[in-house]
C-alpha positions as CSV (number, residue, x, y, z in Angstrom):
1,M,13.1,2.5,11.6
2,I,13.9,1.2,8.0
3,S,15.4,3.3,5.7
4,I,15.4,4.2,2.6
5,R,18.8,5.0,1.1
6,K,17.8,6.9,-3.0
7,I,19.3,4.9,-5.6
8,G,19.7,7.9,-7.8
9,A,22.9,6.3,-9.9
10,I,24.4,3.5,-11.6
11,G,26.3,2.7,-9.0
12,R,24.3,2.4,-6.5
13,T,21.7,0.1,-8.4
14,Y,24.6,-2.6,-9.3
15,R,25.4,-2.6,-5.4
16,H,22.1,-5.0,-5.1
17,L,22.6,-6.6,-8.7
18,N,21.2,-10.3,-7.9
19,R,18.3,-9.5,-6.1
20,Y,17.6,-6.5,-9.0
21,Q,18.2,-9.3,-11.8
22,R,15.6,-11.4,-10.2
23,I,12.9,-9.2,-9.9
24,L,13.1,-8.0,-13.3
25,R,13.1,-12.0,-14.6
26,I,10.3,-12.3,-12.4
27,L,8.2,-9.2,-14.0
28,F,9.5,-10.5,-17.2
29,K,8.1,-13.8,-16.3
30,Y,4.5,-12.8,-15.7
31,G,4.3,-10.1,-19.3
32,F,5.3,-6.9,-17.8
33,D,7.9,-6.2,-20.4
34,D,5.7,-3.3,-21.6
35,L,6.7,-1.7,-18.0
36,I,10.5,-2.5,-18.2
37,E,10.9,-1.0,-21.2
38,G,8.8,1.7,-20.4
39,L,11.0,2.4,-17.5
40,R,14.4,2.1,-19.8
41,I,15.8,-0.3,-17.0
42,D,17.5,-1.8,-19.4
43,Q,20.7,0.4,-19.4
44,Y,21.1,0.3,-15.8
45,L,21.2,-3.5,-16.3
46,D,21.8,-5.2,-19.9
47,T,23.3,-8.2,-18.1
48,G,20.4,-8.8,-15.9
49,L,18.2,-8.6,-19.0
50,K,20.1,-11.0,-21.1
51,M,18.9,-13.8,-18.7
52,I,15.8,-13.2,-18.6
53,N,13.1,-15.8,-20.6
54,R,9.9,-14.8,-20.6
55,N,6.9,-17.3,-20.9
56,P,4.9,-18.2,-23.8
57,R,2.5,-16.0,-24.4
58,E,-0.4,-18.7,-24.6
59,E,0.5,-19.4,-20.8
60,L,0.3,-15.5,-20.2
61,E,-3.1,-15.3,-21.8
62,K,-4.7,-17.9,-19.3
63,H,-4.4,-15.2,-16.5
64,S,-5.8,-11.3,-16.6
65,R,-2.9,-8.8,-16.0
66,P,-4.6,-8.2,-12.5
67,E,-3.8,-12.1,-11.8
68,R,-0.7,-11.8,-13.3
69,F,0.2,-8.7,-11.0
70,R,-0.5,-10.5,-7.9
71,M,1.0,-14.0,-9.0
72,A,4.3,-12.1,-9.6
73,L,4.1,-10.0,-6.4
74,E,3.7,-13.4,-3.9
75,E,6.8,-14.8,-6.1
76,L,9.0,-11.6,-5.1
77,G,8.3,-11.7,-1.3
78,P,7.7,-10.3,1.6
79,T,7.7,-6.6,0.5
80,F,6.3,-6.9,-2.5
81,I,3.8,-8.9,-0.6
82,K,3.3,-6.6,2.2
83,L,3.2,-3.9,-0.7
84,G,0.5,-5.6,-2.8
85,Q,-1.6,-5.7,0.8
86,V,-1.3,-2.1,1.3
87,L,-1.7,-1.1,-2.4
88,S,-5.5,-3.1,-2.2
89,T,-6.7,-0.5,0.5
90,R,-5.8,2.3,-2.1
91,P,-8.7,3.3,-4.7
92,D,-6.5,6.2,-5.3
93,L,-3.3,4.5,-6.7
94,I,-4.9,1.6,-8.7
95,S,-8.2,0.7,-10.5
96,P,-10.6,-1.8,-8.3
97,K,-9.7,-4.6,-10.6
98,Y,-6.5,-4.5,-9.2
99,L,-7.9,-4.0,-5.7
100,Y,-9.9,-7.0,-5.8
101,E,-7.5,-9.0,-7.1
102,L,-4.6,-7.8,-4.2
103,A,-7.2,-9.0,-1.8
104,K,-6.6,-12.7,-2.7
105,L,-2.8,-11.9,-1.9
106,Q,-1.9,-15.0,-0.1
107,D,0.8,-15.1,2.7
108,D,2.0,-18.5,3.2
109,V,5.9,-19.4,3.3
110,P,7.7,-22.3,4.6
111,P,8.6,-22.2,8.1
112,F,12.1,-21.4,9.5
113,P,14.3,-23.6,11.5
114,F,14.0,-23.7,14.9
115,A,17.5,-23.1,15.6
116,E,17.3,-19.6,14.4
117,V,14.6,-19.0,16.3
118,E,16.3,-19.8,19.7
119,E,19.0,-16.9,17.8
120,I,16.5,-14.2,17.8
121,F,15.1,-14.8,21.6
122,L,18.8,-14.6,23.2
123,A,19.4,-11.7,21.1
124,E,16.0,-10.1,21.7
125,T,16.4,-11.6,25.4
126,G,19.4,-13.0,26.4
127,K,17.8,-16.3,27.1
128,K,16.5,-19.3,25.1
129,P,12.8,-20.2,24.6
130,N,12.8,-22.9,27.2
131,E,14.3,-20.9,29.4
132,L,11.5,-18.2,29.6
133,F,8.7,-20.5,28.7
134,Q,7.7,-24.7,30.5
135,K,6.8,-25.3,27.8
136,F,7.8,-24.3,23.9
137,D,6.6,-26.5,20.5
138,E,9.7,-26.2,18.3
139,Q,7.5,-27.1,15.2
140,P,5.4,-23.1,14.6
141,M,1.5,-23.9,14.3
142,A,1.5,-21.4,11.4
143,A,4.2,-19.7,8.7
144,A,4.0,-16.1,7.0
145,S,6.7,-13.8,5.1
146,I,7.3,-11.5,8.2
147,G,7.1,-14.3,10.8
148,Q,5.9,-17.6,11.9
149,V,3.8,-18.5,15.5
150,H,4.5,-21.0,18.0
151,R,2.5,-22.9,20.6
152,G,3.8,-22.4,24.4
153,R,3.1,-22.6,28.1
154,L,4.0,-19.9,30.5
155,Q,6.0,-20.9,33.8
156,D,1.6,-20.8,35.7
157,G,0.7,-23.3,33.1
158,T,-1.5,-20.6,30.7
159,E,-1.3,-21.4,27.0
160,V,0.6,-18.9,25.1
161,V,0.9,-18.2,21.6
162,I,4.3,-16.6,20.4
163,K,5.0,-14.9,16.9
164,V,8.7,-14.6,16.1
165,Q,9.8,-12.5,13.5
166,R,11.8,-14.2,10.8
167,P,15.8,-13.6,10.9
168,D,17.4,-10.5,8.7
169,I,13.8,-9.5,7.3
170,E,14.6,-5.7,8.5
171,S,17.4,-6.2,6.0
172,I,15.6,-7.9,3.2
173,I,13.5,-5.3,2.9
174,A,15.4,-2.5,3.3
175,V,17.2,-3.8,-0.1
176,D,13.4,-4.0,-1.7
177,L,12.5,-0.9,-0.2
178,E,16.0,0.6,-2.0
179,I,14.7,-0.8,-5.4
180,L,11.1,0.3,-5.3
181,A,12.9,3.6,-4.3
182,H,15.1,3.6,-7.6
183,L,11.8,1.7,-10.0
184,A,9.2,4.8,-8.2
185,S,12.2,7.6,-9.1
186,L,12.1,5.9,-13.0
187,M,8.3,6.2,-13.0
188,E,8.2,10.0,-12.3
189,Q,10.8,10.3,-14.8
190,Y,9.5,7.8,-18.0
191,L,6.0,7.2,-17.1
192,E,3.9,10.7,-17.1
193,E,0.1,9.5,-16.4
194,L,2.0,8.2,-12.8
195,Q,3.4,11.5,-11.9
196,G,0.3,13.0,-10.4
197,H,0.5,10.3,-8.0
198,R,4.2,11.0,-6.5
199,P,5.3,7.3,-6.5
200,S,8.4,8.3,-4.1
201,A,6.1,9.1,-1.9
202,V,4.1,5.9,-2.3
203,V,6.9,3.9,-1.4
204,D,8.3,6.6,1.3
205,E,5.1,6.1,3.2
206,F,4.3,2.1,2.4
207,A,8.3,1.9,4.2
208,R,6.8,3.8,7.4
209,S,3.8,1.3,7.4
210,L,6.3,-2.0,6.9
211,S,8.4,-0.1,9.7
212,L,5.3,-0.5,12.4
213,E,4.1,-4.0,11.1
214,I,7.5,-5.6,11.6
215,D,7.5,-3.5,15.4
216,Y,6.0,-5.9,17.1
217,T,5.2,-3.3,20.1
218,V,2.8,-1.5,17.9
219,E,0.6,-4.5,17.3
220,I,1.0,-4.5,21.1
221,A,-0.3,-1.2,22.0
222,N,-3.4,-1.7,19.5
223,V,-4.4,-4.9,21.6
224,Q,-4.5,-2.8,24.5
225,R,-6.4,-0.1,22.9
226,F,-9.1,-2.6,21.5
227,A,-9.1,-4.1,24.7
228,R,-9.7,-0.6,26.6
229,Q,-12.8,0.1,23.5
230,F,-14.7,-2.8,24.9
231,R,-13.7,-3.5,28.7
232,N,-17.5,-3.4,29.1
233,N,-19.0,-5.1,26.7
234,K,-19.5,-8.8,27.4
235,T,-19.8,-10.1,23.9
236,I,-16.3,-9.7,22.8
237,Y,-13.1,-10.8,24.2
238,V,-9.5,-9.6,23.8
239,P,-6.6,-11.9,23.9
240,L,-4.2,-11.0,26.8
241,V,-0.9,-10.1,25.7
242,Y,2.3,-10.6,27.6
243,A,4.2,-7.2,27.1
244,D,7.6,-8.9,29.5
245,L,7.7,-11.6,27.0
246,S,7.4,-9.6,24.0
247,T,9.9,-7.2,21.8
248,E,10.0,-5.9,18.4
249,R,10.8,-8.9,17.0
250,I,8.8,-11.7,19.4
251,L,5.1,-11.2,20.6
252,T,3.4,-12.8,23.0
253,M,-0.2,-13.3,23.3
254,E,-2.7,-15.6,25.6
255,F,-3.9,-19.0,23.1
256,I,-7.3,-18.9,22.1
257,D,-9.3,-22.0,22.0
258,G,-12.1,-21.3,19.9
259,I,-14.0,-22.3,16.2
260,K,-13.0,-19.9,13.4
261,T,-16.5,-18.4,12.0
262,S,-15.9,-19.9,8.4
263,K,-16.4,-23.6,10.4
264,V,-20.1,-23.0,10.3
265,D,-21.2,-26.9,10.6
266,A,-19.0,-26.8,13.8
267,L,-20.4,-24.2,15.4
268,R,-23.7,-25.5,14.3
269,S,-23.1,-28.8,15.8
270,K,-21.9,-27.1,18.8
271,G,-25.2,-25.2,19.4
272,Y,-24.2,-22.0,18.9
273,D,-26.8,-19.5,18.1
274,L,-25.3,-18.2,14.4
275,H,-28.0,-15.3,14.1
276,L,-26.6,-14.3,17.4
277,I,-23.2,-14.2,16.6
278,A,-23.7,-12.6,13.1
279,E,-25.6,-9.6,14.6
280,H,-22.9,-9.2,17.3
281,G,-19.7,-9.6,14.9
282,A,-21.6,-6.7,12.9
283,N,-22.9,-4.3,15.8
284,L,-18.9,-4.9,17.4
285,V,-17.3,-3.9,13.7
286,M,-20.3,-0.6,13.7
287,E,-19.5,0.1,17.1
288,Q,-15.8,0.2,16.2
289,I,-16.2,2.3,13.5
290,F,-19.0,5.0,14.2
291,V,-17.8,5.3,18.3
292,H,-14.5,4.9,18.1
293,G,-13.1,5.7,15.0
294,F,-10.7,2.5,15.6
295,F,-11.1,-0.4,14.1
296,H,-9.8,-3.9,12.9
297,G,-8.7,-3.8,9.4
298,D,-9.0,-7.1,8.4
299,P,-11.6,-9.1,9.8
300,H,-11.7,-12.1,7.5
301,P,-13.2,-15.3,8.6
302,G,-9.7,-16.7,9.8
303,N,-9.4,-13.6,12.5
304,I,-12.7,-14.4,14.2
305,F,-13.1,-17.0,16.9
306,I,-16.1,-17.5,18.4
307,L,-16.1,-18.9,22.3
308,P,-18.4,-20.3,24.6
309,D,-21.8,-18.7,25.6
310,N,-22.1,-17.0,21.6
311,I,-18.8,-15.1,22.7
312,T,-16.5,-12.9,19.8
313,C,-13.1,-12.8,19.8
314,F,-11.0,-11.3,17.2
315,L,-7.2,-11.9,16.2
316,D,-4.3,-10.2,14.4
317,F,-4.2,-7.0,15.2
318,G,-1.7,-5.5,12.6
319,M,-3.7,-4.1,10.8
320,M,-6.1,-1.6,12.5
321,G,-7.8,1.0,10.7
322,R,-8.2,5.3,12.4
323,L,-11.1,7.4,11.4
324,T,-10.9,11.0,12.9
325,R,-14.3,12.6,13.5
326,Q,-14.7,14.3,10.6
327,D,-14.3,11.0,8.1
328,R,-17.5,9.6,10.6
329,E,-19.6,12.0,10.2
330,D,-18.6,13.0,6.4
331,F,-19.9,9.0,5.9
332,T,-23.1,9.4,7.8
333,D,-23.9,12.7,6.2
334,L,-24.0,10.3,3.1
335,M,-25.7,7.5,4.8
336,L,-28.1,10.2,5.6
337,S,-28.7,11.5,2.2
338,I,-29.1,8.5,0.1
339,V,-32.0,7.6,3.0
340,T,-33.6,10.7,2.6
341,K,-33.1,10.8,-1.5
342,N,-31.7,14.2,-1.8
343,D,-30.0,14.3,-4.6
344,R,-27.8,17.3,-4.0
345,R,-26.7,16.7,-0.6
346,I,-26.2,12.9,-2.3
347,T,-23.1,14.8,-4.2
348,D,-21.8,16.9,-1.7
349,G,-21.2,13.7,-0.1
350,V,-19.6,12.0,-2.4
351,L,-17.4,14.7,-3.1
352,N,-16.5,14.9,0.5
353,I,-15.3,11.4,1.0
354,T,-13.0,11.5,-2.2
355,T,-10.3,13.3,-3.5
356,Q,-10.2,14.7,-7.2
357,F,-7.7,13.8,-9.6
358,G,-9.2,15.9,-12.4
359,E,-11.7,18.0,-13.2
360,V,-15.1,16.5,-12.2
361,D,-17.9,17.4,-14.3
362,R,-21.2,17.9,-11.2
363,D,-23.6,17.3,-13.6
364,A,-22.3,14.3,-15.0
365,L,-22.1,12.9,-11.0
366,S,-25.2,13.8,-10.1
367,L,-26.8,12.0,-13.0
368,D,-24.7,8.4,-12.9
369,L,-25.4,8.5,-8.6
370,A,-29.3,9.2,-9.6
371,D,-28.9,6.4,-11.7
372,F,-27.2,4.0,-9.2
373,L,-29.9,4.9,-6.4
374,D,-32.7,3.8,-8.8
375,R,-31.3,0.2,-9.1
376,F,-30.3,-0.3,-5.1
377,L,-32.8,1.8,-3.2
378,Y,-36.2,0.2,-3.9
379,L,-34.7,-2.9,-3.6
380,P,-36.7,-5.3,-0.2
381,L,-34.0,-4.5,2.8
382,K,-33.4,-8.0,2.9
383,D,-31.6,-7.8,-1.1
384,L,-29.3,-5.1,-0.2
385,Q,-25.9,-6.0,-0.2
386,A,-23.5,-3.2,1.3
387,G,-20.2,-5.3,-0.1
388,K,-22.0,-5.0,-3.8
389,I,-23.5,-1.3,-3.4
390,L,-19.9,-0.2,-2.1
391,Q,-18.2,-1.9,-4.9
392,E,-20.2,-0.4,-7.7
393,L,-19.7,3.2,-5.6
394,L,-15.9,2.5,-6.2
395,E,-16.3,1.9,-9.8
396,L,-18.5,4.9,-10.5
397,V,-16.5,7.6,-8.7
398,Q,-13.3,6.2,-10.2
399,R,-15.1,6.8,-13.5
400,H,-15.1,10.4,-12.8
401,S,-11.7,11.1,-11.5
402,L,-12.6,10.7,-8.1
403,S,-11.2,8.4,-5.8
404,I,-12.2,7.0,-1.9
405,K,-10.1,8.3,0.5
406,P,-7.7,5.4,2.0
407,N,-8.8,5.1,5.4
408,L,-12.4,5.4,4.4
409,Y,-11.9,2.8,1.8
410,L,-10.3,0.5,4.5
411,M,-13.6,1.0,6.8
412,I,-15.8,0.5,3.4
413,K,-13.5,-2.9,2.9
414,T,-13.9,-3.9,6.4
415,L,-18.0,-3.6,6.3
416,S,-18.1,-6.0,3.4
417,T,-15.2,-8.4,4.7
418,I,-17.8,-8.3,8.0
419,E,-21.2,-8.7,5.8
420,G,-20.0,-11.1,4.4
421,V,-18.8,-13.3,7.6
422,G,-22.3,-12.4,8.8
423,L,-23.7,-13.9,5.4
424,M,-22.3,-17.0,5.9
425,L,-23.4,-17.2,9.3
426,Y,-27.0,-15.9,8.8
427,P,-27.8,-15.5,5.2
428,D,-30.6,-13.2,6.1
429,L,-28.6,-10.7,7.7
430,E,-29.2,-6.8,7.3
431,L,-26.2,-5.0,7.4
432,I,-28.1,-1.7,6.8
433,K,-30.7,-2.2,8.7
434,L,-27.9,-2.8,12.2
435,A,-25.8,0.6,10.9
436,E,-28.8,2.4,11.4
437,P,-28.5,3.2,15.0
438,Y,-25.1,3.9,14.9
439,I,-25.8,6.8,12.0
440,K,-28.4,8.1,14.4
441,K,-25.8,8.2,16.7
442,V,-23.1,10.2,15.0
443,T,-25.8,12.5,14.0
444,K,-27.1,12.8,17.4
445,E,-23.6,13.8,18.9
446,R,-23.3,16.7,16.3
447,L,-25.9,18.4,17.7
448,R,-25.2,17.9,21.6
449,P,-24.9,21.5,23.0
450,G,-21.7,20.7,24.9
451,R,-20.1,19.7,21.3
452,L,-21.6,22.7,19.4
453,A,-20.1,24.8,22.6
454,E,-16.6,22.9,21.7
455,E,-17.0,23.9,18.4
456,I,-17.9,27.4,18.4
457,G,-14.9,27.8,21.1
458,E,-12.8,26.3,18.8
459,I,-13.6,28.5,15.8
460,S,-13.5,31.5,18.2
461,G,-9.8,30.8,19.4
462,E,-9.3,29.7,15.4
463,Y,-10.1,33.6,14.8
464,L,-8.8,35.1,17.5
465,K,-5.3,33.8,17.1
466,L,-5.7,34.9,13.5
467,I,-6.6,38.2,14.3
468,Q,-3.6,38.3,16.5
469,E,-1.0,37.2,14.1
470,M,-2.6,39.3,11.4
471,P,-0.6,42.0,12.0
472,E,2.9,41.1,12.3
473,E,2.0,38.9,9.0
474,A,1.7,42.3,7.0
475,R,4.6,43.6,8.7
476,G,6.5,41.2,7.4
477,I,5.8,41.3,4.1
478,L,5.8,44.9,3.9
479,R,9.4,44.9,5.1
480,Q,10.3,42.6,2.4
481,L,8.3,45.0,0.0
482,S,10.2,48.1,0.9
483,A,13.5,46.2,0.8
484,G,13.0,44.5,-2.6
485,R,13.0,40.8,-1.1
486,M,10.2,40.4,-2.5
487,K,10.1,37.1,-5.2
488,L,8.0,34.9,-6.5
489,E,9.0,31.6,-7.2
490,F,7.6,28.9,-9.8
491,E,7.2,25.6,-10.0
492,H,7.4,23.8,-13.9
493,R,6.1,19.9,-13.6
494,G,5.4,17.8,-16.9
495,L,8.8,18.9,-17.9
496,G,10.5,16.2,-17.3
497,R,10.0,13.8,-20.2
498,L,10.9,16.5,-22.0
499,A,14.4,17.8,-20.5
500,K,15.5,14.3,-21.0
501,A,14.6,14.1,-24.3
502,L,16.3,17.3,-25.4
503,D,18.9,16.0,-23.0
504,Q,19.3,13.0,-25.4
505,V,19.1,14.7,-28.9
506,S,22.2,17.2,-27.2
507,N,24.4,13.9,-26.3
508,R,23.9,12.7,-29.3
509,I,24.5,16.0,-31.6
510,A,27.7,16.7,-29.3
511,F,28.7,12.7,-29.9
512,A,27.8,12.9,-33.5
513,I,30.3,16.0,-33.6
514,V,33.1,14.5,-32.4
515,L,32.6,11.1,-34.6
516,A,33.2,13.3,-37.4
517,A,35.7,15.4,-36.1
518,Q,37.4,12.1,-35.4
519,I,37.0,10.8,-39.1
520,I,38.3,14.6,-41.0
521,G,41.4,14.2,-38.3
522,S,42.1,10.7,-39.3
523,S,42.2,11.1,-43.1
524,L,44.3,14.6,-42.7
525,I,46.9,12.2,-40.8
526,I,46.7,9.8,-43.7
527,L,47.0,11.9,-46.3
528,S,50.4,13.9,-44.7
529,D,51.7,10.4,-44.6
530,I,52.6,10.6,-41.3
531,P,55.1,7.5,-39.7
532,P,55.1,5.1,-38.5
533,K,53.5,3.0,-41.1
534,W,52.2,-0.2,-41.5
535,N,51.4,-1.4,-45.5
536,G,52.6,2.3,-46.3
537,I,49.2,3.5,-44.2
538,P,49.8,6.1,-41.0
539,I,48.7,3.8,-37.8
540,I,47.7,6.7,-36.0
541,G,45.3,7.8,-38.9
542,L,44.1,4.0,-39.4
543,A,43.8,4.1,-35.7
544,G,41.5,7.0,-35.8
545,F,39.6,5.2,-38.4
546,L,39.1,2.2,-36.5
547,L,38.2,3.9,-33.0
548,A,35.6,6.5,-35.5
549,G,33.6,2.9,-36.7
550,I,33.2,1.7,-33.1
551,M,31.7,4.9,-31.7
552,G,29.7,5.4,-35.0
553,F,28.5,1.6,-34.4
554,W,27.7,1.9,-31.0
555,L,26.0,5.2,-31.7
556,L,24.0,3.3,-33.8
557,V,23.0,0.3,-31.7
558,S,21.8,2.9,-29.1
559,I,19.7,4.5,-31.5
560,I,17.7,1.1,-32.6
561,R,17.7,0.0,-29.0
562,H,15.9,2.7,-27.8
563,G,13.6,3.0,-30.9
564,R,14.5,6.2,-32.3
565,M,15.1,5.2,-36.0
């Protein structure tokens, strides 16, 4: 598990000075000097900032700020590419225009040498690839920031693909995470508008997510769970994984010889039923979401292959989404309220699937939702596109200080992606119509007698536990009151910038007092004509004036540099 060592002091920041300077150069290159200045990083890395060359303004203006942010992340390498991919599923952290741009992140880098592949195999298994496999291609099929993929053949002749993690990727990521942790702490200190989002907590969460992604045993577990969900479904095939030939840094899976869904002409020329494939793919994703609550989080065309007999095969199980039963029910409640045109329940439904970041004007939200529905609800079903509807809904809720919960947003993004794949295969695909049976199934499940009895039992048990614990809790409170140990704690928030400013002011006043004392003391020494002397002037007094001059110039430069004249 990757750990983040907090960088609270300048000495620790300099531990990774070269990497820190590179990050700053790239941020400046893409026009994020305002962010650097806002975080006041120049006080830590003056030497790094001196070496930065900004792009000409006209070059920067060719691209929007979200585009430049994506380009910067791609140039910064694997940790930042993965950060961008995580942020692209977090509408609670960034605005829609950044979400859409980060979804375009490219994760394509040069492969690493076969000699390093052999070293990883020796470290993980004690054997070289050619000792474990009948055949192992030295040239990789594809390479990404975390690892690369090779073709191979088992001893029994089975064709496989082997994913091998990049050497030292964990230490590279650990350094970047440490720097990100420091940047997050500066954001909380200096950028008041980000304090509510708790950047340090976001970096901690990202570190946990990335730790799971670079552990290939997690992906093995995902594939095995996915296979169990569809073990009786003949329209889908799940690749086999070979756990005995896999480790945390090596993943061996069955090679799938199929046609990507993006190759529509090839599918058509082979006689595949594109309408059936589109419907099967949509139904499989909705079954994952509404029935199992465990779904493929990135079903883009490159991750879906079509096998003979129109069978669908999903690949790459690194990003998986999870929904609780309550999540599924909240979403279906919203869909049903939209279908029945119940304005009050629509507003409640939106509030159930979102997180509030400020005061919400319920009446204004209801009016905007009514206008939103008027524009879509009366269109023919074939003209309704879930992707466009969900995109506009995302922008609407953000205008009202709301944010769709991350797991639900990933679900929405998945539905939008699979709709795009389906429309590419069959332009008349109606995803909303295909979703109706699944929504009805979730609703029917809530009214099942066994489910109702189960919920009544759970609620009764919780109330019984509360009644049992209440007397003891009350006695504990009374004991603290009688002993005079009851105390209230207050936490002040949003005062960090004020405290920093006051600290800076007091430091400068103290510095000015010391400077004034230095000048007065030096003057007294010169007036006292105390030897030793130089050209008739006491050397100690002269040295005092020189030191005072340096201190005064230093104070002036510091004030000008931070724009506080």
